[in-house]
C-alpha positions in Angstrom: 41.7 11.3 2.5 44.6 12.7 0.5 47.0 10.4 2.3 45.0 7.3 1.4 44.8 8.5 -2.3 48.6 9.1 -2.4 49.3 5.7 -0.8 47.0 3.9 -3.3 48.7 5.7 -6.2 52.2 4.8 -4.9 51.1 1.2 -4.4 49.7 1.0 -7.9 52.9 2.6 -9.3 55.0 0.0 -7.5 53.1 -2.8 -9.2 54.0 -1.5 -12.6 57.3 -2.2 -14.2 60.0 0.4 -13.6 63.6 0.8 -14.5 66.2 -0.7 -12.1 67.4 1.5 -9.3 64.0 3.0 -8.3 64.5 6.6 -9.5 62.2 8.9 -7.4 61.6 11.2 -10.3 60.3 8.3 -12.4 58.1 7.2 -9.5 56.6 10.7 -9.2 56.0 10.8 -13.0 54.4 7.4 -12.9 52.1 8.4 -9.9 51.0 11.5 -11.9 50.2 9.4 -15.0 48.2 6.9 -12.9 46.3 9.8 -11.2 45.5 11.4 -14.6 44.3 8.0 -15.9 42.0 7.6 -12.9 40.7 11.1 -13.2 40.0 10.6 -16.9 38.1 7.3 -16.2 36.1 9.0 -13.4 35.3 11.9 -15.7 34.3 9.5 -18.5 32.0 7.6 -16.2 30.3 10.7 -14.9 29.9 12.1 -18.4 28.5 8.8 -19.7 26.0 8.8 -16.8 24.9 12.4 -17.7 24.5 11.5 -21.3 22.5 8.5 -20.5 20.3 10.5 -18.1 19.8 13.1 -20.8 18.8 10.4 -23.3 16.4 8.9 -20.8 14.8 12.2 -20.1 14.6 13.1 -23.8 13.0 9.7 -24.4 10.3 9.9 -21.7 9.3 13.6 -22.1 6.1 13.9 -24.2 6.2 15.6 -27.5 3.4 17.0 -29.5 0.1 18.3 -28.3 -1.2 17.1 -24.9 -4.6 15.3 -25.4 -7.5 17.2 -24.0 -9.8 15.5 -21.6 -13.6 16.0 -21.3 -14.3 18.6 -18.6 -16.1 17.3 -15.6 -19.6 18.5 -14.8 -18.3 20.8 -12.2 -16.1 22.5 -14.7 -19.1 22.8 -17.1 -21.1 24.5 -14.4 -18.3 26.9 -13.6 -18.0 27.6 -17.4 -21.6 28.8 -17.3 -20.6 31.7 -15.1 -20.3 34.6 -17.4 -17.3 36.9 -17.2 -17.7 39.7 -14.8 -19.8 42.4 -16.4 -20.4 45.8 -15.0 -24.1 46.2 -14.0 -25.3 49.6 -13.2 -28.2 48.7 -11.1 -27.9 47.2 -7.6 -30.7 44.7 -8.4 -28.8 43.2 -11.3 -25.7 42.9 -9.1 -27.6 41.2 -6.4 -29.2 38.7 -8.9 -25.8 37.9 -10.3 -24.3 37.3 -6.8 -27.3 35.1 -5.9 -26.9 33.1 -9.1 -23.2 32.6 -8.5 -23.8 31.6 -4.9 -26.3 29.0 -6.0 -23.8 27.5 -8.4 -21.1 27.4 -5.7 -23.6 25.8 -3.3 -24.5 23.1 -5.9 -20.7 22.4 -6.4 -20.2 22.1 -2.6 -23.2 19.7 -2.3 -22.0 17.6 -5.2 -18.5 17.4 -3.7 -19.8 16.4 -0.3 -22.1 13.7 -1.8 -19.1 12.3 -3.8 -17.0 12.2 -0.6 -19.7 10.5 1.4 -20.2 8.0 -1.3 -16.5 7.2 -1.4 -16.5 6.8 2.4 -19.5 4.6 2.3 -17.9 2.4 -0.3 -14.7 2.2 1.8 -16.7 1.2 4.9 -18.7 -1.3 2.9 -15.5 -3.0 1.7 -14.2 -3.4 5.3 -17.4 -4.9 6.7 -17.8 -8.6 7.2 -21.1 -10.4 7.2 -22.4 -11.4 10.7 -21.5 -14.9 11.7 -24.3 -17.5 12.0 -25.3 -18.9 15.3 -23.5 -22.1 14.5 -20.2 -20.2 13.9 -20.6 -18.1 17.1 -21.0 -21.1 19.4 -18.7 -23.4 17.6 -15.7 -23.2 20.0 -17.7 -23.9 23.1 -19.9 -26.6 21.7 -17.0 -28.3 20.0 -15.1 -28.2 23.4 -18.0 -30.0 25.1 -18.2 -32.6 22.3 -14.5 -33.2 22.4 -14.6 -33.5 26.2 -17.3 -36.1 26.0 -15.5 -38.0 23.3 -12.3 -38.0 25.4 -14.2 -39.2 28.5 -15.6 -42.1 26.5 -12.2 -43.0 25.0 -10.5 -42.8 28.4 -12.9 -45.2 30.0 -14.7 -42.7 32.3 -18.3 -43.6 33.3 -20.8 -43.1 30.5 -22.7 -40.6 32.7 -19.8 -38.1 32.5 -19.8 -38.1 28.6 -23.6 -38.1 28.7 -23.5 -34.9 30.8 -21.2 -33.1 28.3 -23.5 -34.1 25.3 -26.6 -33.1 27.2 -25.1 -29.7 28.0 -24.5 -29.1 24.3 -28.1 -29.9 23.5 -29.3 -27.7 26.4 -27.1 -24.7 25.7 -27.1 -24.6 21.9 -30.5 -26.0 20.7 -31.2 -25.9 17.0 -27.6 -25.9 15.9 -25.5 -28.5 14.0 -23.6 -29.0 17.3 -26.8 -30.0 19.1 -27.6 -32.5 16.3 -24.1 -34.0 16.6 -24.5 -34.3 20.4 -28.0 -36.0 20.0 -26.4 -38.5 17.7 -23.7 -39.2 20.2 -26.2 -39.5 23.0 -28.1 -42.0 20.9 -25.0 -44.1 20.4 -24.2 -44.4 24.1 -25.2 -47.5 25.9 -27.9 -47.1 28.6 
């Protein structure tokens, strides 16, 4: 690493004008000057980066009071819990413990209901409506119709195309595909 740095410095010093004769002392002095200049430039770049970073941080940090948000209902319920007071009777202690336990249970139930509602909403968003019967049979019925059309166009006997169209009517009654097959059957010559 140091060798490369020294080579670069000497090469840069060679490109600068020097007195005739190539005095090694002058070359060494010139290499030191170039090294100091590079160091100053590097230091200036780093210092500038730190100053800019400081300005940016100063600019984005909030100043003044932080706005207060309305407490959630759960916080309001927890706020109802009175500070711990020393009760002398065991009955008063048990009542306080029961009351706090009911509050915690209601918080847990509210949190679980919210989580379940979020999960249900996520699942509802991923669901797709069920396909109609026409959409479900479309590939097969269309294949038979295309096959019959091809047989008619290729000059096969009409009975071959009629079989394909009849199969669509038989397999997929009461669909748009059956209606199309009936229309094509009607257009065939007897």
